[in-house]
C-alpha positions as CSV (number, residue, x, y, z in Angstrom):
1,M,-9.2,7.6,7.6
2,K,-7.5,7.0,10.5
3,I,-8.8,7.2,7.0
4,T,-7.9,8.2,9.8
5,K,-7.8,6.3,10.4
6,Y,-5.0,3.5,12.2
7,I,-2.7,1.9,11.0
8,G,0.5,0.1,9.6
9,A,0.5,-0.6,6.0
10,L,0.4,-2.2,2.5
11,A,2.8,-5.4,3.3
12,F,3.9,-8.3,1.3
13,V,7.0,-10.4,1.3
14,A,7.4,-12.3,-2.6
15,M,9.7,-14.8,-3.0
16,L,11.6,-13.8,-6.6
17,A,12.6,-17.0,-7.7
18,A,15.3,-18.6,-10.5
19,C,17.0,-16.3,-13.0
20,S,16.4,-15.1,-16.2
21,N,17.2,-17.6,-18.7
22,E,16.5,-21.4,-19.4
23,E,20.0,-22.1,-17.9
24,E,20.3,-19.7,-15.3
25,Q,16.6,-21.1,-14.4
26,G,17.8,-24.8,-14.9
27,I,20.8,-24.4,-12.1
28,N,19.0,-21.7,-9.6
29,T,18.9,-22.9,-6.2
30,L,18.0,-20.8,-2.6
31,S,21.2,-19.2,-2.7
32,N,20.7,-16.7,-5.7
33,V,17.2,-16.2,-5.2
34,V,16.0,-13.2,-4.5
35,E,13.5,-12.8,-1.3
36,V,11.6,-9.5,-1.1
37,T,9.9,-7.8,1.9
38,A,7.8,-4.5,1.0
39,N,6.3,-2.2,3.2
40,V,5.3,1.3,3.8
41,G,7.6,3.3,5.3
42,K,9.1,1.3,8.3
43,N,6.1,0.2,9.9
44,S,5.9,-3.2,8.8
45,I,2.7,-5.7,10.0
46,F,2.2,-7.9,7.2
47,T,5.3,-10.3,6.0
48,R,5.5,-12.8,3.3
49,S,8.2,-15.2,2.6
50,N,7.9,-17.6,-0.5
51,P,3.8,-17.5,-1.3
52,V,4.4,-20.4,-3.8
53,G,2.5,-23.0,-1.5
54,K,1.3,-20.9,1.4
55,T,-1.9,-20.1,2.8
56,E,-4.7,-17.6,1.7
57,E,-3.7,-16.3,5.0
58,A,-0.4,-15.4,4.2
59,L,-1.7,-13.7,0.9
60,S,-5.4,-12.5,2.1
61,V,-3.5,-9.1,2.0
62,F,-3.7,-8.9,-1.6
63,N,-6.5,-9.7,-4.4
64,D,-6.3,-11.7,-7.0
65,G,-4.8,-9.7,-10.2
66,D,-2.6,-7.5,-8.2
67,L,0.5,-6.4,-9.9
68,I,3.7,-5.4,-8.2
69,R,6.7,-4.2,-10.2
70,I,10.2,-4.3,-9.7
71,L,13.6,-3.1,-11.6
72,T,17.1,-4.3,-11.2
73,N,20.0,-4.2,-13.3
74,G,18.0,-3.0,-16.3
75,K,15.4,-5.9,-15.8
76,T,11.9,-5.4,-15.0
77,V,9.5,-7.8,-13.4
78,N,6.0,-7.6,-13.4
79,Y,4.3,-10.3,-10.3
80,T,0.5,-11.0,-10.4
81,K,-1.3,-12.6,-7.4
82,S,-3.0,-15.8,-8.4
83,G,-4.6,-17.9,-6.4
84,D,-2.3,-18.8,-3.1
85,N,0.7,-17.5,-6.1
86,W,2.5,-15.0,-6.9
87,I,3.0,-15.5,-10.8
88,P,6.0,-13.8,-12.5
89,E,5.3,-12.5,-16.1
90,N,6.1,-14.6,-19.0
91,G,8.1,-17.4,-16.7
92,D,10.7,-14.3,-16.0
93,Y,12.2,-14.3,-12.3
94,L,14.7,-12.4,-10.6
95,C,17.7,-13.6,-8.9
96,W,21.0,-12.3,-7.0
97,T,23.9,-11.4,-9.5
98,G,26.9,-11.4,-6.5
99,G,27.6,-7.7,-7.0
100,V,26.3,-4.6,-6.5
101,Q,22.4,-4.3,-7.2
102,D,20.1,-1.3,-7.7
103,F,16.4,-2.2,-6.9
104,R,13.2,0.0,-7.8
105,A,10.1,-1.1,-7.2
106,I,6.3,0.4,-7.6
107,Y,2.9,-0.3,-6.5
108,P,0.1,-0.7,-8.2
109,Y,1.0,-1.0,-11.8
110,S,-1.6,1.1,-12.6
111,A,-4.9,3.4,-11.9
112,S,-6.8,2.5,-14.4
113,E,-6.8,0.9,-17.8
114,N,-5.6,3.4,-19.6
115,T,-2.3,4.5,-17.4
116,V,0.6,2.3,-16.3
117,N,2.5,3.6,-13.6
118,T,7.1,3.1,-13.9
119,V,9.1,3.5,-11.6
120,Y,9.3,7.4,-12.6
121,S,6.4,8.1,-11.9
122,G,2.6,7.0,-11.5
123,Y,-1.2,8.4,-11.9
124,V,-4.6,8.7,-9.8
125,S,-7.5,7.9,-11.2
126,A,-10.3,10.3,-12.1
127,D,-13.0,7.8,-10.8
128,Q,-11.7,7.1,-7.1
129,S,-15.7,6.5,-6.5
130,T,-14.7,2.4,-4.5
131,L,-12.4,0.8,-2.4
132,D,-10.8,-0.8,-5.6
133,K,-10.1,2.6,-7.5
134,I,-8.7,4.3,-4.6
135,A,-6.4,2.1,-4.0
136,K,-5.0,1.9,-7.2
137,S,-4.7,5.3,-7.1
138,D,-2.4,5.0,-4.1
139,Y,0.9,5.3,-6.1
140,M,3.9,4.3,-4.1
141,W,7.4,4.1,-5.1
142,T,10.8,2.8,-3.6
143,S,14.4,1.9,-4.4
144,R,17.7,0.2,-2.4
145,T,21.0,-0.2,-3.2
146,E,22.6,-3.5,-2.1
147,P,26.4,-3.8,-2.2
148,K,26.3,-7.7,-2.5
149,A,23.2,-10.4,-1.5
150,P,22.5,-10.2,2.4
151,Q,23.2,-13.3,4.2
152,D,19.6,-14.7,4.4
153,R,19.1,-13.4,0.8
154,M,16.2,-10.8,1.7
155,L,15.8,-7.5,0.2
156,E,13.8,-5.1,2.3
157,L,12.0,-2.7,0.4
158,Y,10.5,0.4,2.2
159,F,7.7,2.2,-0.4
160,Q,7.1,5.6,-0.1
161,R,3.6,7.3,-0.7
162,Q,3.9,10.3,-3.7
163,T,0.5,11.0,-3.8
164,A,-1.8,13.1,-1.1
165,R,-4.8,12.6,0.8
166,V,-7.5,15.2,0.6
167,V,-10.2,14.4,3.1
168,V,-14.1,16.1,3.2
169,R,-16.4,16.4,5.9
170,V,-19.0,19.6,6.5
171,S,-18.3,21.3,9.8
172,S,-21.9,23.0,9.6
173,F,-24.6,23.9,6.8
174,G,-25.7,27.9,7.0
175,N,-29.2,29.0,8.9
176,E,-31.0,28.7,5.6
177,F,-31.2,25.0,5.7
178,D,-32.8,24.9,8.9
179,G,-35.6,22.1,8.6
180,L,-34.4,21.5,5.2
181,K,-32.3,18.1,6.1
182,P,-29.7,19.0,4.3
183,V,-26.9,16.4,2.6
184,L,-23.6,16.3,1.3
185,T,-24.5,13.6,-1.5
186,D,-21.0,13.9,-3.9
187,V,-17.7,15.9,-4.3
188,K,-15.2,16.0,-6.6
189,V,-12.0,16.9,-6.4
190,Y,-10.0,18.9,-9.0
191,S,-6.0,18.0,-9.2
192,K,-3.3,17.0,-11.9
193,L,-3.3,13.0,-12.5
194,H,0.0,12.5,-13.0
195,V,2.1,12.0,-10.0
196,S,6.3,12.2,-10.0
197,A,8.5,9.8,-8.4
198,E,11.5,11.5,-10.1
199,E,10.7,13.6,-12.8
200,Q,8.7,16.7,-12.6
201,V,5.1,17.0,-13.8
202,G,4.2,19.3,-17.0
203,E,3.1,22.6,-15.8
204,N,0.5,22.5,-18.7
205,E,-1.0,19.3,-17.4
206,N,-4.6,19.8,-17.5
207,I,-6.4,19.6,-14.2
208,E,-9.2,16.7,-14.1
209,E,-12.3,16.1,-12.1
210,I,-11.6,13.2,-9.5
211,T,-14.9,12.2,-8.2
212,A,-14.0,11.0,-4.4
213,Y,-15.3,8.0,-2.2
214,K,-17.7,8.1,0.1
215,D,-17.1,6.5,3.5
216,P,-20.1,4.3,4.0
217,T,-19.9,5.3,7.5
218,P,-21.2,8.9,8.4
219,D,-19.1,11.0,10.9
220,E,-20.2,11.5,14.4
221,N,-22.6,14.2,13.6
222,G,-24.1,11.7,10.7
223,N,-22.6,13.7,7.9
224,N,-21.0,11.9,5.0
225,V,-17.5,12.4,4.6
226,F,-15.7,11.8,1.0
227,Y,-11.7,10.5,0.4
228,A,-9.4,11.2,-2.7
229,L,-6.0,10.5,-3.4
230,V,-4.5,13.9,-5.3
231,A,-1.4,15.0,-7.1
232,P,0.9,17.0,-5.3
233,G,2.1,20.6,-6.2
234,E,2.2,24.2,-5.5
235,K,-1.3,26.6,-5.0
236,K,-3.8,27.5,-7.7
237,D,-5.5,30.2,-6.7
238,G,-7.8,30.5,-10.5
239,E,-8.6,26.5,-10.0
240,N,-11.5,24.7,-8.9
241,F,-10.8,23.0,-5.8
242,L,-14.0,21.2,-4.9
243,K,-17.5,20.8,-6.3
244,L,-19.7,19.8,-3.4
245,T,-23.8,18.5,-4.2
246,V,-25.4,19.2,-1.7
247,T,-29.3,17.5,-1.7
248,Y,-32.2,19.0,0.9
249,N,-35.8,18.7,1.2
250,D,-38.7,20.9,-0.9
251,E,-41.5,22.2,0.6
252,D,-43.2,18.6,1.0
253,G,-40.4,17.4,3.2
254,N,-38.9,14.9,0.2
255,P,-35.0,15.0,-0.9
256,T,-35.8,16.2,-4.4
257,L,-33.9,19.6,-4.3
258,S,-29.5,19.4,-4.7
259,K,-27.4,22.4,-5.8
260,D,-23.8,22.2,-6.7
261,L,-21.7,24.5,-5.0
262,F,-17.5,25.0,-5.9
263,V,-14.8,26.1,-3.7
264,K,-12.2,27.5,-5.6
265,G,-8.0,27.7,-5.2
266,I,-6.6,24.7,-5.3
267,P,-4.4,24.8,-2.0
268,A,-0.3,23.8,-2.0
269,H,-0.5,19.6,-1.5
270,E,2.6,17.4,-0.3
271,Y,3.2,13.9,-0.5
272,A,2.6,11.6,2.1
273,Q,0.4,13.9,3.4
274,S,-3.1,14.3,4.5
275,Y,-5.3,17.6,4.2
276,T,-9.0,17.1,6.4
277,Y,-10.9,20.0,5.1
278,N,-14.2,21.1,7.1
279,V,-16.1,22.5,5.0
280,K,-19.1,25.5,5.7
281,I,-22.0,25.1,3.5
282,G,-24.5,28.0,2.9
283,K,-27.7,27.5,-0.2
284,D,-25.3,29.7,-2.5
285,K,-21.8,29.5,-1.4
286,A,-19.4,26.8,0.3
287,A,-16.4,28.0,2.4
288,V,-13.3,26.0,4.0
289,G,-13.1,26.1,7.3
290,N,-9.9,25.0,9.3
291,V,-7.8,22.7,7.7
292,N,-6.0,19.4,9.3
293,V,-2.8,18.6,8.0
294,T,-1.6,14.8,9.5
295,D,1.0,12.7,8.1
296,W,0.2,9.9,6.2
297,S,3.8,8.0,5.1
298,T,2.6,5.4,6.8
299,G,-1.4,5.2,7.6
300,S,-3.8,2.4,8.2
301,V,-3.1,-1.2,7.1
302,I,-6.2,-1.6,4.6
303,K,-6.6,-3.5,1.2
304,G,-4.4,-2.5,-1.3
305,G,-3.4,0.8,-0.1
306,D,-4.1,3.4,2.7
307,A,-7.6,4.6,1.5
308,I,-10.5,3.7,3.4
309,T,-12.2,4.2,7.1
310,T,-11.3,2.3,10.2
311,T,-14.6,0.1,9.8
312,E,-13.7,-0.8,6.4
313,N,-10.4,-2.0,7.4
314,A,-11.7,-3.6,10.9
315,L,-14.3,-5.4,8.7
316,L,-11.7,-6.2,6.8
317,V,-9.8,-7.6,9.3
318,I,-12.2,-9.8,10.7
319,E,-13.3,-11.5,7.4
320,K,-10.3,-12.3,6.6
321,A,-9.5,-13.9,10.4
322,L,-13.1,-16.0,9.9
323,A,-11.8,-17.0,6.4
324,A,-7.9,-18.2,8.1
325,N,-10.5,-19.8,11.6
326,K,-8.9,-17.3,13.8
327,K,-11.0,-16.5,16.6
328,N,-8.4,-13.8,18.5
329,I,-9.0,-10.8,16.2
330,E,-8.0,-7.1,16.9
331,I,-9.6,-4.2,15.5
332,T,-9.1,-0.4,15.6
333,L,-12.2,1.9,15.3
334,D,-12.8,5.5,16.0
335,A,-13.2,6.7,19.4
336,N,-16.7,7.3,19.2
337,A,-18.0,5.0,17.0
338,G,-21.5,4.8,16.7
339,R,-24.1,2.3,17.0
340,D,-24.3,1.3,12.9
341,V,-20.8,0.8,13.0
342,L,-20.9,-1.5,16.1
343,K,-24.0,-3.4,14.4
344,K,-21.9,-3.7,11.2
345,I,-18.9,-5.5,13.7
346,K,-21.6,-7.5,15.2
347,D,-22.6,-8.7,11.6
348,A,-19.5,-9.9,10.2
349,L,-19.2,-11.9,13.5
350,S,-21.8,-13.1,13.0
351,S,-20.8,-16.1,10.8
352,A,-18.5,-17.2,14.0
353,D,-19.5,-20.1,15.8
354,D,-21.1,-19.1,19.6
355,G,-18.4,-18.2,22.5
356,S,-15.7,-18.8,20.1
357,I,-14.5,-15.0,19.7
358,E,-11.8,-13.0,21.9
359,L,-12.0,-9.8,20.1
360,T,-9.8,-6.7,20.9
361,V,-11.3,-3.5,20.3
362,N,-8.8,-0.4,20.3
363,G,-9.4,3.1,20.0
364,V,-12.7,3.1,20.8
365,E,-13.4,5.5,24.2
366,T,-17.2,5.8,24.4
367,L,-19.0,2.3,23.8
368,C,-22.9,3.4,22.8
369,A,-25.6,1.9,23.9
370,E,-26.5,-1.5,22.9
371,A,-23.1,-1.8,21.6
372,F,-22.6,-5.7,21.3
373,L,-26.4,-6.4,22.6
374,E,-26.9,-10.4,22.2
375,C,-23.5,-10.9,20.3
376,T,-23.6,-14.4,20.8
377,Q,-19.9,-15.4,19.4
378,L,-18.3,-13.2,21.7
379,K,-15.9,-15.5,24.5
380,S,-14.5,-12.5,25.6
381,I,-13.8,-8.6,24.8
382,N,-10.4,-6.5,25.2
383,L,-11.3,-2.7,25.9
384,P,-8.2,-1.0,26.4
385,N,-9.2,2.6,25.6
386,V,-12.8,2.6,26.9
387,K,-13.4,5.2,29.2
388,S,-17.6,5.0,29.0
389,I,-19.7,1.6,28.6
390,G,-23.2,2.1,27.5
391,Q,-26.7,1.1,28.2
392,S,-27.2,-2.3,27.4
393,A,-23.5,-2.9,25.6
394,F,-23.2,-6.8,26.3
395,Y,-27.1,-7.7,27.5
396,D,-27.6,-11.2,26.8
397,C,-24.0,-12.0,25.4
398,Y,-24.5,-15.0,27.6
399,N,-21.4,-17.0,26.0
400,M,-19.0,-14.5,27.0
401,E,-16.8,-15.6,30.4
402,A,-14.3,-12.0,30.1
403,V,-14.3,-8.2,29.5
404,N,-11.5,-6.2,30.0
405,A,-11.8,-2.5,30.2
406,P,-9.3,-1.2,32.5
407,N,-10.0,2.5,31.9
408,A,-13.5,2.4,32.0
409,T,-15.2,4.7,34.4
410,S,-18.6,5.0,33.9
411,I,-21.3,1.7,33.3
412,G,-24.6,2.3,31.8
413,D,-27.8,0.4,33.1
414,M,-27.9,-3.6,32.2
415,A,-24.6,-3.3,30.7
416,F,-23.4,-6.8,31.7
417,A,-27.1,-8.3,32.1
418,A,-27.7,-11.8,31.2
419,C,-24.4,-12.5,30.4
420,S,-24.6,-16.0,32.5
421,R,-21.3,-17.2,31.6
422,L,-19.4,-14.0,32.2
423,R,-16.4,-15.0,35.0
424,K,-13.9,-12.1,35.3
425,V,-14.4,-8.6,34.7
426,T,-11.7,-5.6,34.8
427,L,-12.9,-2.3,35.0
428,G,-11.2,1.3,36.2
429,N,-12.2,4.1,38.6
430,I,-15.8,3.4,38.3
431,S,-17.4,7.3,39.3
432,K,-20.8,6.8,37.6
433,A,-22.6,3.7,37.5
434,G,-26.4,2.3,36.6
435,T,-28.9,0.2,37.9
436,E,-29.2,-3.6,36.8
437,I,-25.6,-3.8,35.9
438,F,-25.3,-7.5,36.3
439,D,-29.0,-8.3,36.6
440,L,-29.2,-11.8,35.5
441,C,-25.5,-13.0,36.1
442,D,-24.0,-15.5,38.7
443,T,-21.5,-12.9,40.2
444,R,-21.4,-14.7,44.0
445,S,-20.6,-18.2,42.6
446,S,-19.0,-17.1,38.9
447,I,-17.4,-13.3,38.5
448,D,-14.2,-11.9,39.8
449,L,-14.3,-8.5,39.7
450,V,-10.9,-6.3,39.0
451,L,-10.7,-2.4,39.9
452,S,-8.4,0.2,40.3
453,G,-6.7,0.7,43.0
454,D,-7.8,4.3,43.8
455,Q,-11.0,3.2,43.7
456,R,-13.8,5.4,45.7
457,K,-16.6,4.2,47.4
458,M,-19.9,4.0,45.5
459,S,-23.5,5.7,47.3
460,D,-25.2,3.0,49.0
461,K,-27.9,5.4,48.7
462,Y,-28.4,4.6,44.5
463,T,-31.1,6.7,42.6
464,E,-33.3,6.2,40.0
465,T,-30.3,7.2,37.7
466,G,-27.4,4.7,39.5
467,W,-24.6,4.9,41.9
468,E,-22.1,7.8,42.3
469,P,-19.0,7.8,44.8
470,D,-19.8,8.4,48.5
471,P,-19.4,12.1,49.5
472,D,-16.7,11.4,51.9
473,G,-14.9,10.5,49.7
474,K,-13.3,7.5,51.3
475,N,-11.3,4.4,49.5
476,Y,-13.4,1.1,48.3
477,K,-9.8,-0.8,49.1
478,N,-9.9,-2.5,52.5
479,S,-13.2,-1.2,53.3
480,S,-16.1,-3.0,54.8
481,E,-17.7,-3.3,51.2
482,H,-14.9,-4.8,49.8
483,V,-14.0,-7.6,52.3
484,M,-17.3,-8.3,51.6
485,C,-17.0,-8.3,48.3
486,D,-19.7,-6.1,47.6
487,F,-19.9,-3.3,44.8
488,L,-22.8,-1.5,42.9
489,G,-25.2,-3.8,45.2
490,Y,-23.8,-7.0,44.0
491,R,-21.8,-9.6,45.6
492,F,-19.0,-11.2,44.2
493,K,-17.0,-14.5,43.8
494,S,-14.0,-11.7,44.3
495,I,-12.7,-8.6,43.9
496,S,-9.6,-7.3,43.4
497,C,-8.9,-3.6,44.4
498,G,-5.2,-2.3,43.6
499,D,-2.8,-4.8,45.3
500,K,-5.7,-5.9,47.7
501,K,-8.1,-9.5,46.8
502,Y,-10.7,-10.3,48.7
503,N,-12.5,-13.9,48.5
504,L,-16.4,-14.1,49.5
505,Y,-16.0,-17.8,50.3
506,S,-12.7,-17.5,51.9
């Protein structure tokens, strides 16, 4: 969702110890153990080595019960995660033989209780309504030939996605819905469930109805977004592709009315591609507007597969980091992540100690009003992509010591007010600023301010709406205001503008 939504991807390293019979097991040493690194595509984010005895932090990308399957020299071994360990089925193991070895592997083992994936073909589930279910439909396959055992005994496996991803979002509702508050509440996607890695999927296989996963966070327009993983295939004009359920208000203003609308004609889908369908919905018909196609061969880092939103992934990253007692946390969110999304992030951080979290938020360009209001857990925040900081974005973050927003050009009212422990603030070329930005902060004694080298002087005739660049266009660097460490009506301990720094008490 980049579901976007960001990415690196399913990755694990499992120690495949010992050999296939008791005699071999008795003499097994590290010299013939197969150590496996598995990634999606070439983008490895996580690593695993010898998970037996490793910490939960090193294993936490997978859940208990997750199963991977590896085949070499005619032998198939399943490994299941149990607690901190990966346990081979029936005590069976893999090892290096010393000669040429062909390896094949799949993830996951099955999409549902009624299916089993193989190294030749797999399945997607007809029910993808939860994160777990859609992740288990993310069928991946890989093969590799090793002429001899590598010196480090490391087998590198790069998984390739075999499904296509369908994203359904509303581009507009028709005028006939004016005042009725229409909501897209359910989506069904039609596809074959059988996914081929090497063999041809039969033309006569049935097309099934797949229940899509609903993103818990609406898009920037407040509309729901749905996701499903489907089998790649050719275009089928005569078949239903989408079933859209729209709920809307009755004449009393209650959301009791609903209607099912169909989009006919299954488009051609290729494996490892993501297709975003922007649908236009009227009371009697629905149609696909534009379609965006992107490479999905690697995708976002997610739990079990790449089929969830950046928001869900960020929450997972925070959860795992806190469980491992990590304080430096890096997440990625959508460019216009709203207040609901940021509230979830704050809630996820709420169990951390006050003033302990050093947070990096990638992707966000517009930081909404009250984004981190009263987030006492923050020690510092890094916002490399933020261009605009909303009103009261960090109000009363009284444990926060540092803010790094080197591309910020706009700051809202009271953005850093009551951040009493603030020591350093890095901003971009400010072209618009509100009022009371640093109220209740000890700017004179404590805060070092860093500005862009091309910062212009700000108007000293500030109005109710705030500050704007001085009409004369003069640079701030080396100006009298800079020398006096004066900016936006505050005196600072020091102000750096490009390569020039002045201290208030020098």
